[in-house]
C-alpha positions as CSV (number, residue, x, y, z in Angstrom):
1,M,-182.4,92.5,138.1
2,N,-185.0,94.2,135.7
3,T,-183.9,94.2,132.5
4,P,-185.0,97.3,130.2
5,I,-186.7,96.3,126.9
6,R,-183.9,97.5,124.7
7,L,-180.2,97.5,125.8
8,S,-177.6,99.8,124.5
9,E,-174.5,98.7,122.5
10,P,-172.3,98.5,125.7
11,D,-175.0,96.4,127.4
12,I,-175.6,94.2,124.4
13,E,-172.1,93.4,124.3
14,A,-171.8,92.8,128.2
15,G,-175.0,90.8,127.9
16,L,-173.3,88.4,125.2
17,V,-170.4,88.1,127.4
18,Q,-172.5,86.9,130.3
19,I,-174.4,84.7,128.4
20,Q,-171.3,83.0,126.8
21,T,-169.5,82.8,130.2
22,A,-172.6,80.5,131.3
23,L,-172.6,78.6,128.2
24,N,-169.0,77.7,128.5
25,V,-169.4,76.4,132.2
26,T,-168.9,72.6,132.3
27,V,-171.2,70.5,134.4
28,S,-170.7,67.1,136.1
29,A,-173.3,64.9,135.2
30,D,-172.6,62.7,138.3
31,N,-174.0,65.9,140.4
32,P,-177.5,66.3,140.0
33,Q,-177.5,69.3,142.4
34,E,-174.8,71.0,140.3
35,V,-176.8,70.2,137.1
36,A,-180.3,71.6,138.7
37,Y,-178.3,74.8,139.7
38,H,-177.0,75.5,136.2
39,L,-180.5,74.8,134.5
40,S,-181.8,77.3,136.8
41,E,-178.9,79.9,135.6
42,L,-179.4,78.9,132.0
43,A,-183.2,79.6,132.4
44,A,-182.4,83.2,134.3
45,L,-180.3,84.0,131.2
46,S,-183.1,83.2,128.8
47,G,-184.7,86.3,129.3
48,L,-181.5,88.3,129.0
49,S,-180.8,86.3,125.8
50,A,-184.1,87.5,124.4
51,V,-183.6,91.1,125.1
52,V,-179.8,91.0,123.8
53,Q,-181.2,89.3,120.5
54,A,-184.1,92.0,120.1
55,S,-181.7,94.9,121.1
56,A,-178.7,93.8,118.7
57,R,-181.5,93.4,115.6
58,F,-182.9,97.0,116.4
59,V,-179.3,98.5,116.2
60,L,-179.0,96.5,113.1
61,E,-182.2,97.4,111.5
62,T,-181.6,101.2,112.4
63,L,-178.0,101.3,110.7
64,K,-179.2,99.2,107.7
65,K,-182.1,101.9,107.2
66,A,-179.7,105.0,107.6
67,Y,-177.2,103.2,105.3
68,L,-179.7,102.3,102.7
69,E,-180.9,106.0,102.7
70,S,-177.1,107.3,102.1
71,A,-176.7,104.5,99.6
72,A,-179.7,105.9,97.5
73,K,-178.4,109.3,97.8
74,K,-175.2,108.3,96.4
75,G,-177.4,106.7,93.2
76,M,-176.7,102.9,94.2
77,T,-179.7,100.6,93.5
78,G,-180.3,97.0,94.0
79,N,-177.6,94.4,94.9
80,M,-174.8,97.2,94.8
81,A,-176.9,99.2,97.8
82,R,-177.4,95.9,99.6
83,D,-173.6,95.0,99.5
84,Y,-172.6,98.1,100.5
85,V,-174.9,98.3,103.5
86,A,-173.8,94.9,104.5
87,S,-170.4,95.6,104.2
88,L,-171.0,99.0,106.6
89,C,-173.0,96.6,109.2
90,A,-170.7,93.7,109.3
91,N,-169.8,94.2,112.8
92,E,-173.7,94.6,113.7
93,I,-174.5,91.7,111.6
94,G,-172.2,89.4,113.6
95,I,-173.3,90.6,117.1
96,Y,-176.7,89.8,115.8
97,E,-175.8,86.4,114.8
98,L,-174.1,85.6,117.6
99,A,-177.1,86.5,119.9
100,E,-179.1,84.3,117.7
101,R,-176.7,81.5,118.1
102,Q,-176.3,81.9,121.9
103,N,-180.1,82.1,122.5
104,R,-180.2,78.8,120.7
105,A,-177.4,77.2,122.4
106,L,-179.0,78.4,125.7
107,V,-182.2,76.3,124.7
108,H,-180.0,73.2,123.6
109,K,-177.9,73.2,126.7
110,A,-180.9,73.4,129.0
111,D,-182.6,70.4,127.1
112,A,-179.4,68.4,127.7
113,L,-179.0,69.3,131.3
114,R,-183.0,68.3,131.6
115,S,-182.1,64.9,130.0
116,I,-179.1,64.5,132.5
117,L,-181.4,65.2,135.6
118,S,-184.1,63.2,134.0
119,Y,-181.7,60.3,133.6
120,A,-180.5,60.7,137.3
121,K,-183.9,60.6,138.7
122,T,-184.5,57.3,136.9
123,E,-181.2,55.7,138.4
124,I,-182.3,57.0,141.6
125,T,-185.8,55.5,141.3
126,A,-184.3,52.2,140.2
127,M,-182.0,52.0,142.9
128,A,-184.6,52.4,145.6
129,F,-186.3,49.6,144.2
130,T,-183.3,47.1,143.6
131,P,-183.3,44.5,146.4
132,Q,-180.3,44.8,148.4
133,P,-178.1,41.8,149.4
134,R,-178.2,40.6,152.9
């Protein structure tokens, strides 16, 4: 699937749902094939996650700019304008922060799955060299 460079707001939300669904999957550490499959799914989602995060940031910054211009026209300055803009962009800030956290969670979960695979490989190797009783 080709992911565009910048997603629309509905596509950002769909991407967040898709990523969260993958993050919520529980994988049995006793099944290396399942772990490897889920790891490959997470790797595939890392690109989408980056685009979702960048798109959410673009939407947020575009809105901030528009609202700052509006605040300036209303005579607001400094902290008052910043707070005004933050209150108007609360939803977009939340979406961007979720995208950031999901991106980090993908990395951490992939690292954990790699550790599980490494442990399983070590166990298999150790069992291969363990003398079998006769």
